[in-house]
Structures are given as C-alpha cells and as structure tokens.
Residue, then its C-alpha position, 0 to 999 in steps of 0.5 A: m195852164t194845165d187841164t186840172e186848172l180849167p173848170a170842169l164840164r161834166l157829162k151825164r152817165g153814158e154820154d162819153r161813148r161818142l167822145r171815146a170813139g173819136h167824136l169831138w162834139v158835146f150836145s147840151n142835153e148830154i151835160d150833167v147840169k146838176h154838177t156843172p150848170l151851163d149858166a156858170f160858163a160864158p161862151g168860149d170858156p176853155v174847159t176840161i170835159e169829164d165823164a160822169q165819174g169825174h175822169a177827164l176826157g180832154t180839154g176844149y171850149v164851151n158855149p152854153h147857148s149853142l146846141i153843140c155846147a162844147r167841142l173837144l180839142s185835146r185828149d192830152r193832159q200835158h197839152p190842153w186847149g190854148p195858144s200853144l196847141l193852136v200853133h202845134r195844130l197849124k204846123v201839123a196841118l201845114s206839113l200835110r199840105e206841103r206834102l200834097y201840093a207844090s204851091p201854096y194854094y189850098r185849104l190850110v185848116h178844115g175844122e174838125g178834120d184838122g183838129l180845130p173845130g170852128l176854124v177854116v183857113d184857105r191859103y192863096g199864096e201870101v193871102l189867108s182867108v179865115q173863117v171862125t164859126t164858134a165862140g171858142i175860136e173867136r175867144q182865141l182870135d188874137a192867139l190864132l192870128a199870132a199863130l198864123d203869123k208864126v207858122v205861115r208868115p202871111a202878108t195878108v189875113l182877111l177875116r171872112n166871118d160873115t157866114a150865117i152859122r155864126e148866129l147859132e153861136g151868138l156871134e156877130r157877122y163881119v168881114r175885116a182885114a186882120q193883117g195887111e191890105p186885102p186885095a180885091d182879087i185872089e190868085v189861085e193855082e189849080g191844075g197847073r193853071h192860074f185863076v182869079a176870084p173875088l176875096a172879100s165879096g166872093q162866095k164862102t172863102g173865095w174859091f172852092y178848093d174842095q172840087r179840085d180833085n173832081r175837076d182834075r178828072l174832066a179831061d177823061f170826059v170833055a175832049g171835043a165836047r159841048v159842055l154846060d156848067v150850071f152854078s158856075y160861080v167864077g167858071a172853074w169847071g167850065v174853064r177847066a173843061a175848055l182847057s181839057g179840050a172841050r170845044e165849047a163851054l157855057c157857064v151859067d150863074e145868077s151873079q153877073t159878078a161871078l160871070d165876069y170873073a168866069a170871063r176873066n178866067a177864060a181870057l187869062n187861060g187863053v180859052d175865051d173863044r170857047v167859053a161863054t156865059r149866061r146869067g139867070d136862075a139855074f132852073e129857068v135857064l135850063r128850061e129856056l135852053r131845053e125849049a130852044g132845043e139846045r143839046f150838050d155832051v156834058v152837063i155839070l151841076d154844082p149847086p149850093a146846098f139845097i138841104k141846110r137843115r133836116k127840116d129841108q130834107r124832103a124839099g131838098e131831095q126833090a130839088y136835086r131830082r128836078l135839077n138832075q132831070a133838067g140837066m139830063q133833058l139837055l144831054d145828047r143821046d149819049g152824054f155825061l152828067i156830073s152831079c154834085s151835092c155839098s149838102y151833108h144831109l143828102p146821103r151819097d146813095t140818095l143823090v144817086a137814087q135821085m139821079q136814077q129816078a130822073a133818068r127813068h122818068l125820061d126813059r133813059e139809062l144811067q151808068v155811074l162811072v166815078q164817084g168823087y169826094q172833097s179834095a185831100d186838103h179837106p180831110m174827113h174825120p172818120a168819127i164825124p160823118e158831117t165832115a164828109y159832106l161833098k158828093v160828086v157823081y160822074g154818070r153816063v146817060h143814054r137812051 
C-alpha cells in the first residue's frame, strides 16, 4: 500500500511546522476536523498526514481518543508505515547496537529515538522483552512479532504490556508470552560481569540498561569507599560499586524481591561479603540511618520518576530536594553524591538547583563533577526533548 492509498489526516494551517522540524507527534487540537473528522478513524488506523494545503508530510498512525492523536513514522512516499517499514527500522536499530556492544544485551528499540514511537524492546540474549504503548503499534502486533523473528530470531518474546500509559491510548494492560516459554529470570551482561533480574515480575522491562554508561563511571569514585545505594532495585549500582573496589555497599529498596535479587547478584559476582541489603521506604531508611549516626563516602540516589505529569511539578521538585538533602546528611565530611532523575519534566538545571539548595541548607558546598545521560542504546531524538529524560549528576559535597 502506498501513502496515496491511505486515508488522509489533515492539519490546521501552520500546524505542520513542528513536524517539518523533525518532530513525530500530532496533537488533537492541531487537526482540521472539518476536512478530516477524527471520529472517522479507529484507534491505530494507518494514515497519510497532510498539511493544510493537502500536501503529504508522511505516513503514520492515528488514535482519535488520545491527546497525541497521531504519530509520524515515515516521510518517504515509497516506504509508508506498515510491516515492511517495521522490518527496515528493526534492522537499522540492530545494526547500531551491534556496533556499540559486543554481546546481545541492550535496548534494541527505544521508541521515537529509533523511529518507532510506541515501541520499546529490550534484548537479553535470546530473550526479548517488548512493551507496546500505542494503538498504532498494537494494531501491527502480529507484523511486529514476525519482524522481530525475521531480524533477531529470538527464542522467547515476552509482551510486558502492563504499563499505565497504555490506558491513555484506550489499551488494556497485560503480560503474556508471544513466543517460547519466558524464564522467570533474565541474564544480563554489563561491565564485563553477569547479573540476573526478574522478567515478568520485574520493574519496567526487567533491567535498567539506560544507566549502564553512568555505572561505568563508578570506578573513579568508589575505591575503598562505603557506599549507600538507595532505590537499588536488583543492586546494579551497589554490586558494581563493590566490583569497582568499594569496601562496603548497602542496597536499600522497599521490595524484598528486588533485594533478594541484589543479594543473588552480589553472590554471583563474588562480592556478597561486601554487599548488604535493607528493606524499607527510602525516606524512612535515610532518616533511620541518620539517627543512628551512620556515614557513607558515596551515596547513590536513583529514584523512580517523582514527576510523571506537569501537575506533579511542584511536589516532585520538593521531593527531589528532600531526597538529596537526606542523602547529603549521610555523607562524611567530604563525600560524593550521585543523584539521578528519570522525570522528563524535571530539567537538568533544576535537578542541580535542588541539589545546590539542599547543600546550602546544610551549610555545605556542592561541586558538580560529571553529568550523565541515558546510555547509547537509548538514542535521543534531537527534535523531541521528551526522549532525553535521564539526568545523572556526580557531585562532591564538602564542608
């Protein structure tokens, strides 16, 4: 099918500027509903997106019930959105990862960053964890699975379609095997070491590959140090700190299952004598450690997103400040704070500002040493700021 055979979705006058600049999203208030009524479409319908004069901008898919009501996937008239384009984009994504990584452990598809909005695929050797978040990709699910089989040849594919964002697209939430028998655990290779994490019951798609490059920097900061890893999940930061020479690492998480995996990962890598775990709410544990007079040389804060919507902005910023202040209060007189945020709505400069305010409140000085981003298998789209979501600040805090 060519783009001329697809139904048209026409934009209002002037609403094509963002798309021509490279963006991929179309909002519902940008549609010329007189020419192309949104109620004429079903969720996931493939469309040709046109400017106000009827000139084709490209092809993609539509969801009339979503605020982001369309996404542009192809600007090439000869290669419209469909199964063959899926195969092509997967091949392009795979070629990048194979150049970057010697082993097949990485995020294979990162949504808009790989030209496939609504799709995330994490690869764990022969196991794929797939998350679909839009009706347009859901409509192409059979074609997607066929394309993954053609390009990657996985033994197992698990659909981790249990994220709340699917509800914004009118999609049900579920987890099911699409191919093979998913294992309870996935094996991960990072930094030349091996780890395990839960697959179907784990957070997001199982492992946080986006922090790989930032964890690689730990060796410069943790030799001989006592390290606190807060929101540790399965202990990636804490275990890698021990592997990088930390004399002790304490992993804190409210999930006992996550901490059990952290202990397994410590044992798997021969550092279980230097890695301990503590279960509890992060803020409560930080308070208890402070009251007990505990001190650490390095504190790592890697929380879930405190700001998921704009209405959460003020409360979220205050939460980041409180967290960073609590972390600083546990640092020795001259220590390192590694502070992370995966909230897109928290600008990088604001995270630094919250850290600075916390330091001044404690009458301490903050030096920003290194700033990190998501790893290279999570490519950022230069026209879509939302794809640059991860902020990591390595700071020195001293009196």
